[in-house]
C-alpha positions as CSV (number, residue, x, y, z in Angstrom):
1,X,84.5,-70.4,-41.6
2,X,85.2,-73.8,-40.9
3,X,87.6,-72.9,-38.7
4,X,87.2,-70.2,-37.0
5,X,87.0,-70.5,-33.1
6,X,84.2,-67.7,-31.3
7,X,86.3,-68.5,-27.6
8,X,89.5,-67.2,-29.3
9,X,88.1,-64.4,-31.6
10,X,87.4,-61.7,-28.8
11,X,91.2,-61.9,-27.6
12,X,92.6,-62.1,-30.8
13,X,90.8,-58.9,-32.0
14,X,91.2,-56.8,-28.9
15,X,94.9,-58.1,-28.7
16,X,95.9,-57.4,-32.6
17,X,93.1,-54.6,-33.7
18,X,92.9,-52.5,-30.9
19,X,96.2,-53.2,-28.1
20,X,98.6,-53.8,-30.7
21,X,97.7,-50.8,-33.5
22,X,97.5,-48.5,-30.3
23,X,101.3,-49.4,-29.4
24,X,100.1,-51.4,-26.4
25,X,103.3,-54.1,-26.3
26,X,102.7,-55.2,-23.0
27,X,99.5,-56.1,-22.8
28,X,98.6,-60.0,-22.8
29,X,95.1,-61.6,-21.6
30,X,97.1,-64.8,-20.6
31,X,99.9,-64.8,-17.6
32,X,101.6,-67.5,-18.8
33,X,103.0,-65.0,-22.1
34,X,103.8,-62.1,-19.5
35,X,107.2,-62.9,-17.8
36,X,107.4,-63.8,-14.7
37,X,109.6,-61.1,-13.4
38,X,107.2,-58.8,-15.1
39,X,104.3,-59.9,-13.0
40,X,102.6,-58.3,-9.6
41,X,100.8,-60.7,-7.7
42,X,97.7,-60.0,-5.4
43,X,97.8,-61.0,-2.0
44,X,94.7,-61.2,0.2
45,X,94.6,-61.0,4.1
46,X,93.6,-64.2,5.9
47,X,94.0,-65.7,9.3
48,X,96.5,-62.6,10.0
49,X,98.4,-62.9,7.2
50,X,99.0,-62.2,3.7
51,X,98.7,-64.4,1.3
52,X,99.7,-64.4,-2.2
53,X,97.0,-65.3,-5.1
54,X,96.6,-68.0,-7.3
55,X,97.3,-66.9,-11.1
56,X,94.5,-67.9,-13.2
57,X,94.6,-68.6,-16.6
58,X,92.9,-66.4,-19.6
59,X,88.5,-66.9,-18.4
60,X,85.5,-65.4,-16.9
61,X,87.9,-65.3,-13.1
62,X,91.6,-65.1,-15.1
63,X,92.3,-60.8,-14.0
64,X,88.6,-60.7,-13.1
65,X,87.6,-61.5,-17.1
66,X,90.7,-58.6,-17.7
67,X,94.0,-58.3,-18.7
68,X,97.2,-58.0,-18.1
69,X,99.3,-54.5,-18.9
70,X,102.0,-52.2,-17.9
71,X,101.8,-48.9,-17.0
72,X,102.3,-47.6,-20.1
73,X,100.6,-49.5,-21.7
74,X,97.2,-48.6,-19.8
75,X,98.6,-44.7,-20.2
76,X,97.8,-45.3,-23.6
77,X,94.5,-46.9,-23.5
78,X,93.6,-43.8,-21.1
79,X,94.9,-41.8,-23.5
80,X,92.8,-43.7,-26.1
81,X,89.7,-43.4,-24.5
82,X,90.2,-39.6,-23.4
83,X,90.7,-38.4,-27.1
84,X,86.6,-39.4,-27.9
85,X,86.4,-36.0,-25.6
86,X,85.0,-33.4,-27.0
87,X,83.3,-34.7,-30.0
88,X,84.7,-33.2,-32.7
89,X,85.0,-33.5,-36.7
90,X,88.8,-34.3,-36.5
91,X,90.3,-37.0,-38.9
92,X,89.1,-40.5,-36.8
93,X,92.6,-42.2,-34.7
94,X,93.7,-46.0,-36.3
95,X,91.9,-47.8,-33.8
96,X,88.1,-47.4,-32.7
97,X,86.2,-44.2,-33.7
98,X,85.7,-41.4,-31.1
99,X,81.9,-42.1,-31.5
100,X,82.3,-45.6,-30.7
101,X,84.6,-44.8,-27.4
102,X,82.0,-42.4,-26.2
103,X,79.4,-45.1,-26.6
104,X,81.5,-47.4,-24.2
105,X,81.6,-44.3,-22.1
106,X,77.8,-44.3,-21.5
107,X,75.1,-46.2,-19.3
108,X,73.7,-49.5,-20.7
109,X,73.0,-52.3,-18.8
110,X,72.0,-51.1,-15.0
111,X,73.9,-52.3,-12.4
112,X,73.1,-50.9,-8.9
113,X,71.3,-47.8,-6.7
114,X,73.0,-46.6,-3.1
115,X,71.0,-44.2,-1.7
116,X,74.0,-44.2,1.1
117,X,76.5,-44.5,-0.7
118,X,79.3,-42.7,1.4
119,X,82.8,-41.3,-0.8
120,X,86.4,-42.0,1.2
121,X,85.7,-39.2,2.6
122,X,82.8,-40.1,5.0
123,X,80.5,-38.1,2.4
124,X,77.2,-39.6,1.9
125,X,75.6,-38.7,-1.4
126,X,73.2,-41.4,-3.4
127,X,74.6,-43.0,-6.5
128,X,72.9,-45.0,-9.6
129,X,75.2,-47.4,-11.7
130,X,75.6,-49.1,-14.8
131,X,77.8,-50.7,-16.7
132,X,79.0,-51.2,-20.3
133,X,81.7,-52.9,-22.6
134,X,83.7,-53.6,-20.0
135,X,83.3,-49.8,-18.5
136,X,81.4,-49.1,-15.1
137,X,79.2,-45.6,-15.0
138,X,78.5,-44.0,-11.5
139,X,76.2,-40.7,-11.2
140,X,76.0,-39.0,-8.1
141,X,73.8,-37.3,-6.3
142,X,75.1,-34.0,-7.2
143,X,75.1,-34.8,-11.2
144,X,78.7,-36.1,-11.5
145,X,79.3,-39.0,-13.6
146,X,82.3,-41.2,-13.2
147,X,83.9,-43.9,-15.5
148,X,85.5,-46.8,-14.0
149,X,87.3,-49.9,-15.0
150,X,85.3,-52.7,-13.6
151,X,86.5,-55.1,-10.6
152,X,88.5,-52.1,-9.6
153,X,87.5,-48.7,-7.4
154,X,89.6,-46.6,-9.9
155,X,87.3,-44.0,-11.3
156,X,88.1,-40.6,-13.3
């Protein structure tokens, strides 16, 4: 353990033990490891024009604390999470136990309450939100639960 680098542990563990074992071969934490012609760049609207966002190295703000992936690899990641449901006694998958995946989908850390939340359609319905393991959790006034990727507005 004398040569162990804790800061590199989460990256190497998830990269080798989760993503690679799931067949996610086009997923990286660091943008310099991705061919330039495969990167999708972000833009912001400022001064009446779109300006290219600077890419940041892996860390707190690089990819907003997340990773860079292809749509095919992302589909494998979503499939991994969907495989956790319904609870059952089948053989476990090679990456994570279904019970561990389901635990990731449960609220753990309260993050907010918005009694006047409006859906994009304009319909008002209050929500409470929490997060756990990099996933957001939201429950609306009608009892519907959504699992969201943090730092995006995409929920399922």
